[in-house]
N, C-alpha and C positions, 0 to 999 in steps of 0.2 A: 251428688251427696250419697245418694244410696250406692253407686259404683265405687266411690273413694272407701266408703265403709266396708263393702264386698272385699276391695282388696286389700285391706288393713286385716280383716278377719281372717282372709286367706294364706296371708303372709305370717299372721301369728299361729296360725293352726301348723304350718311348715316348721317354724321355728319351735313350736312346742312338740311335735314330733321329733325332731333333731335332738332337743333336749333331753326326752323321755328314753330314746334309743341310745344316746350317749350315757346316760345317769345307768340304765339297765345295764350296759356292756361293760363300763368302768367298773362297776359294783363288782363283777364277777372277779377283779384282780387289784383293785386298788390296795390291799395289804400285802400284796405279793412282792418279797424281794426287800434288802436292804443296801441301798446304793450307798455305800460309806465314803465314794468319792465324790462325784458330782454333786449328789442330792444331801450328802454329808456336809460338804463344803458349804451348799447354803446355808443348812440348819445351823452349822457351827459358827459361822459367821454371824448370823441373826442371834443366836445364843450369846456370843460375846458381846454383842452390842448390848443386849438385854442386861448383861452383867455390868456394863457402864466402860467397856474397853474401847479406848479413843480409836475412831476409824483410821487415824493417821499412823497407828502402830503396827497395822498389818494390812496385806495386799486385799484391796476390794477389786475383784477381778470383773465386775461390771457396774453398771450405774449404781449410784448409792441408793438410790429410791426403791428399787428392786430388794435390796436387803433391809431397808427401813420399813418395807411392807410386812417383811416376815417379823422384825422386831416388834412392830406394834401388834401384830396376832398373838406373839408369845407374852407381849406385855398384859392383854387383854385375857387369854385363855390359859396362859401358862406354857412353858416351852414344851412342845408335844411333836413328835415326827408325825403323827397323823394329821396334823394342822398342815404341815409341808405338803405332804400328798395331795390334801385336798386343795390347796392353793394351786398345785402344779395342773392338776386336773380342772380346776376352775378355769385357769387360761385355756387348756385344750378345749373344753365345751365351748367358751365364748369364741374361740378361733372357729370351730367347726359351723355354728351360726353366721358369724361373719363371712365365711366362704360362701354359705348359701346366699346371703343377702348381697353381696358382691356380684356374683355369677347371674342372680337373678336379674339385678339391676343392668348388667352388661349385657345380656342374650334374651331377657324377657320370658326364659324358658324355666319354669319350676322343676321340670323334670332332669334338666340338665344340672339345675343349681343344688336340686336333691342328690343327684349323683356324686357331685363333686363333694357335698358335705359329708355324704356318707363313707367316701374314700378317706377324707381324712380324719373321720371317726374312727373307721377300722384300724389304721394305722397312722396313730397322732404323732405330733413332733415327740422327741425324746423330753419326758416329762421335766427333768431338772432344767432343761432350757427352753421349755415351752414357751417362755414370754418372747423368745424370737419371732415365733409365727404369731403372737397376739400382737407384737407391735408392728409387724409387717400389715396384717390384715386390718389392724384399726385405721393405718393411714390410708391403705388402698380403699377401704369401703368408704372412708369418709371424703376421699378425692374423688371416687367412682360417683358418689352421690352429686358432686360438685359439678359434674361434667352433664348431668342430667337437665333436661329443660325445667325451667321455673326454680332453678337453683336461687337461693336467697344469700345475703350477707349473714344470715344466721348459719347457713353452711358452712361458710368460710371462716367464722368465729370458732366453729366446731374443727374444722380442720388445722386450724392453727393450734387450738388447745392441745389437740391429739400430738401434735408434733412436737410441743414444747414437753408433754408428759413423755414421750418417746427420747428425748434428750436426755431425760433424767433416768430412764432405764436403760437404754442402749444408746449411748451417743452418736455411734457410728451410724445407726438406721437414723437417727435424726438428719445427719447431713445427707444420708442417701436420699431422705423424701423432700428435703428441701426443693431440689430441682423439679420434680415432677409436679410439686404443689405451685411452684412460680408458674410452669407450662400451663396447668390447669385453670389456674385464676386468670391467665391472659386469655385462653381461648374459650373459657366458660362464658366470657361475657359474650363472646358472638353466638354459642349455642343457646344461651339463655335469653337474650334479647332479639327477637325476631323482628324483621323488617324494620329496623331502626338505622338512623344515619350513624356515622362513624363517631361523632362526638357524644352521642349518648351511650354507644358501645364502649367508648374510653372512659366514660364517666361511671359508668356501670363496673368497668373492670378494677376501677380505682377503688371504689367501695367496696368489692370483694377483696382487694388487696389489704386494704387498711382494716377491714373487719379480720381476715385472717391474723394480720399483725397484733391486732389487739386480742385475739384469743391466745395467741402465743405468748405475749407480754404477761396477759394476765395469769396464766397457769405457771410462767417462768417465775414471775414474781412470788406467788405463792409458794413454790418450791424453794426459792432463796430465802424468804423469811422462815420458812420451816428449818432451811438448814442453819441460819443464823441462830434461832433458838436451840437447836439440837447440836450446835457447835461442830458443824462438819462442811461448811462453806468451802474452806479450802479444798476438801474433798471433791467437791460436786465441780467447781472451777477448774481443778486439775484435770478432771476427767474429760471435761469440755475441750480443754486446749491439747491434752494429749492423745485423743482418738484420732484426729486428722493423720498426724506423724505416724502413728501405729497402723492405721489402714493403709498408708502408702508404702509402708515397709512390708506387710504382708502381701500386697499386690505385687510389688516389684521382685520379691523374692519368689513368689509362685511363677510370674512370667520367665524369672530367670532359669528356675529349675525345669520348666517346660521346655524351653529353647536350648538350654546348654546343660542340663543336668543340675544336681546338687551343688549348690557352693560352698566352698570351704569355710566361708562365714557369711552371715547375712545382717541385714539392718535390724532385723528382729528374730524371726523365727526360721531356720531352715526347713526343707521339707520334714515332716514328722513320721507320717506312715508311707508305706510304699504304695505308690498309685499303680493299680492295674493297668497293663498295656492294651492298647487296641487288639492287639494280635491275639490276646487272650480270648476273643469272642470266636476265633476260629480254631481254638487249641483242643477243643473237646472237652476241657473242664468246664463244666456247666456253671459251677459255683463262682469261679472267677469270671465267667462269660457273663452271668448276671450281674456282677457287681461293675464290671466294666460299661454294660449296657447302661446302668443306671447312671454312671459317672459321664459318660460322653454322649449319650443320645439327646439329654436337654440341650447341649451347645449347639448340636446339628438342627435341632428344632427350633431353638432362638434364630438361627440363621434363616431357615424356610420360612418362620413366621415374619420376619423381617421383608423377604423378599416377596413374599405372598401377598404383603400389605403394600407394597411400592404403589400401585394404582390409586389406594386411599390418601397417599402423600400428596399426587397430583391434583386429586379433587380438592384437596385441602388447600394447595396453592390457588385453585381456580374459586376459593370461597363456596366450596359445596361441601356438607357432609363433615362439618368440623367434629362432631361428637363422636364417630367411630374413631377418627385419627387419634383423638386425645385420649380416649378410652384404650387404646393399643398402646399408649405411652405410659398409662398407668400399670396396665396389664405386664409390660415389661418390666417396669419398676418393681412389681411384685414379686416377679421370679429372680430378677437379677441382685435384689437386696440381700439375700442370703446364698445367692451362688458362689461367690468367692470362700466361702466358710468351708465347704465340704471339696470345692475344685481345687483351691490353692493351699487350704490350710490342712483339713483333715478329712481325706476322702474314706469316710466309714458310714455306715449304716445311720448312726447318731445324727450326723449332720447333714446326711441325705435327707433324713425325715424331717429336721428343722426347715430344710429348703422346700418341702413338697408342699404345704400349704399355698404359699403364694404362687408356686409353679402351677399347681392344679389349676388355679383361677386363670391363667394366661391358657393352659390346656382347653379349659371349658369354653373359652371364647373364641380359640382356634376351632375347636370342633363346630361351633355353632357357625362360624364364617364358612368352614369346608362342607356343611351340611347344605347351606344355601347354595354354595357354588355347584355341588352335584346336582340340585334340585333345578338350577338353572341353567346350567351348562348345556350347550347343545353341540359341541365338539368331543369325540369319544376321548380324544388324548388330554383334555383338560379334565374330563371326570375320572379319567386314570391317575393323572397327577394328584387330584384331589383324595382319590381313594388311596392312594400310596402314602400320603400324609397322615390320614386318618388312621391307617393301619400303623404307622410308627408311634403317633400318639397312643393309639390302644396299647401298643406292645410296651412302651414305657411305663403306662400307669398299671399294665396286668403286671409286669415283671416286679414293680414296686408292691403291689400287694400281697403277691406270692411271697416275696423276699421277706418283705417288713412284716407279715402275718406270723413268719416264723422266727422272727430275728428280736430277742429281748433287748438289743440294743436301741430298737425303737420304742415308741409308747403303746405297742399292741400287747394283745393279750399272751404273746410269747413270753413275757416276763414271769407267768405263773407256771411254766413248765418244769415239772419235778419239785416245786417248791410247796411242800406239804407239812413241814415241820414247823411249830411255832417256837418263835424266839423272843423274848421279851427283856429289856433292859431299861436304863433310866431315861428320863426325857420322853416318855410316852411312845418308845420304840416297842411295838408290839405287830410284829409282821410274821408271815409264812416264808420259809428258806428251805434250800436243799438240806439233806443230811450233812454233806461236807460244809456247807456254808454254817449250819449251826454248830457245828464242831469247832470250826475256827473262830466264830463269834464269841463262843462261850469260853474259849481257850484266851481269847484278847481281854473279855471281859473280867476274867477270874485273874489274870496278871496284873492288870490296872487297878483292879478294886482293892485286891490284896497288898498291894505296895505302893499306894499313894492315896490322898486323901479327896474327898470331894472338892473341886474348885482348884484342884494343883493344876500347875501346868505341866504338860507332858509333849513328849515328840513323836509323830507318827510320820514318816517319809515313805514313799514320795508324794502319795496322795491320798490319805485316809482320814481326813478330819471328822468323818462320820463317826469313828473309832473313840475319838474324844467326846464327842457328842453322846453318845449312846451310855457314857460313863460318867458324864457330867463334869467333865474336866476342862481345862483350857489347852489352847494350842501355843507352846512357847515360841517356835519359829514363826517370824511374821509371814512366811510365804507357805500358804497350806498346799500348795502345789510346786513341784519343783522337777525337773527332768534334766537330761544331757545338754538341752539347749541353753540352760543357766550359765554353762561355762563361756557360751558367746555372749547371752545377755548380759549377765552378772557376773564377770570374771571375780569378783570378789564374794560371791554368795558362799563358797565353801569355806574359806577362812572366817569370814563373819559368824557363819553357824556355827563353826568349831569353837570360836571364841565364846560364843553365847551358851553353848553347852558346857564347856569347860567351867566358865563363870557362875551360871545358874545351877548346875548339878541336878537336873531334871529326876525325878524318882524312876520313870520309866520312858525307855526309848523303843517305839516301835520301828521295825524295818520290814515292809513288805515287798521281796525282791521280784516284782513282776517286770516284764518287758514292755515299759509303758508306752513306748512307741514303736514296737514290734520288732526291736533289734535288740542283739544282745549287748550293745555297748549301752542302750537306754535302762539296763537292769542298774538299780542303784548302788548296788555293791561294786559295779564296773566303775562307772563314771564317778562316785564319790567314795572310793575306796580310802582316802586320806581321813575323811569323816568317819567311816567304820573302823579304821585301825585307832583312832583316839576314843571313840565310844568303848571300844573292846578293853582298851587300856584302864577306862574309868569304870566299867561295870564291874559289880560284886557277883553278878549273876547273869548267865546266858542260857536263854531256852529257846531252843529250835522246834517249829513245828511246821513242815512243809517248806514253803517260801516265806513263812513268817519267823522273823527272829525277835524275840522280846529280852531287852538288856534292863536288868534292875540295878540302879546305882546305889 
C-alpha cells in the first residue's frame, strides 16, 4: 500500500511539474498573434453557432463536437477570442501530460517520459488544431494502460468512451483507433490474466470487449441525445459516413502523387504544397534540407522500428512477452494516425507539429529499446547498429526542436517574434501583433465597421473568417475556406458564390490575395477571376492596401 501511494505521489509530482512548466512557458506568448485563418475559422464557426445559425448552412470542417465546445464556452462567458486561445493551450497542456503518462507506462523511465513531455511542451502542436494531438494521445494513453498487467474492464470502458468522444471530434481518428483497440483487447486478456487456461482468458477478453463497447455506446448515445436537442444530428451522422471516403481519397491522391507526380484531377485534393525532394538534403540549402529531413526521416524510422522489433513478433507467436508486442502496435498507431496529414496532404511545419506528439511516444519507446540493446549486446556490430539508430532518432528530434522553436507555424514561442504592438477589436480580440499586422488589421477593421452594421454578413476570401469575428459580423458564403482545388472538388462553387453575391449584395467584400497553396495559380485573383470581375462591377468603392482589397457595395 505504501509503495502504491509513493508511486501515485511521484507521478502527481511529475505531472504537476509539467503543468507548472507549461503554464509558465505559454504565459509568455498566449496573447501573441491573431491568426485570422485557422484560429479565426474556429472562433467564427463557434460565434455563428452561438447566434443560432443552422450548422447545415455552412461547412463544418471538423467533428461538430469540437465546435460545440467553443459554442458552449461562448454561451457561458461571452464570445471572446481569449477563450479560444485558452482552449487551444488547454488541449496542448493535457497532451503534454498524456505524453509523459504514456511514455512512463511503456518504458518505466520517468527521465525519458519527462524528456518526451518537455519536447512536446517546447514545440507543441499548432494551436488551432491542437485537438489532433489531444485525440491521438487520449486514445494512446488509455490503450497503453489497457496493455499493462492488472487491466480491468473499467480500463476498457474508458478506452471505449474515449474512442466515442474521438469520433465526435475527428471521425477519421475514431476509425484509425478502432483497429489498435480491437488488437489491444484481444491481447490484453493474455497479458492481464497470468497462468490461466484458454477458456478463462477468452472469457476475460470478452469482458474487456463488451466493457469497451459499453463505454463507446454510452458516450455515443450521450452525443446523439445532445445532437437531437441541439438539432444537428444530421451533421453528426453525415460526418461519420463521409470521413472514410474522404480519408481514402486523400490517401489515394497522396500515393499517386508520390509515384506518378501530381494528377490532373483527384478524388478530393491534389497536392497542395510542394513537397521538398530528398536531394534537397544534399543541396547545401540547410533550410530545405531541414524540412526534408523532418518529412522523410520518420518514414525511414518507421521501417527501422518495425524491422528492429521483428523478434518480438516471433516471441509473441511463441506465447511469450505479449505486452511489449502489443505496446509497439499502440506506439505505431500513435505516430501513424497523423502521418498522412503532413506527408500526403500538407508537408509544412504546422502539420508536422500536429504529428509530433504521437511520434515522440514511439521515439521514446524506441530509445528505451535501443538503450537496453546497447547495454546487453555483446557483438560490436549490433552495438554499432543500435547506436546508429539512436543517432537518427536524436537527429530527428533535435532538428524538430531547432526548427520548431523558430517557426511561428508551430505552437512554440516563435509566434511572439516581433509582435509587440497591441491590437484590440470586437469579441475580445486583444492581442500583440507586428507593426505591419496592426496596420493591416486596423485597415480591415475600419473598412468593415464604417460600411456595415454589427451582425451583417460580409465576404472574406480565401480564408480569413477571423476578420468577420473581430468585427462581430457573419460570413455570407457557406465555405469559410476556399482555394483552387475547389475547381476540382466543387465545380459549381464559382457560379454559386457569384449568384449569392449578386442576390445578397453584402456591404463589404474582402479579398486577401495570398498564394494559399504556395503557387501563383492559388492566388484568389487568378483561379477565381470571374468572381473578381463580378464584384468589381457591383462595387461602389474599391480600396487596395498591399495584398488586401476591400470592395464596398
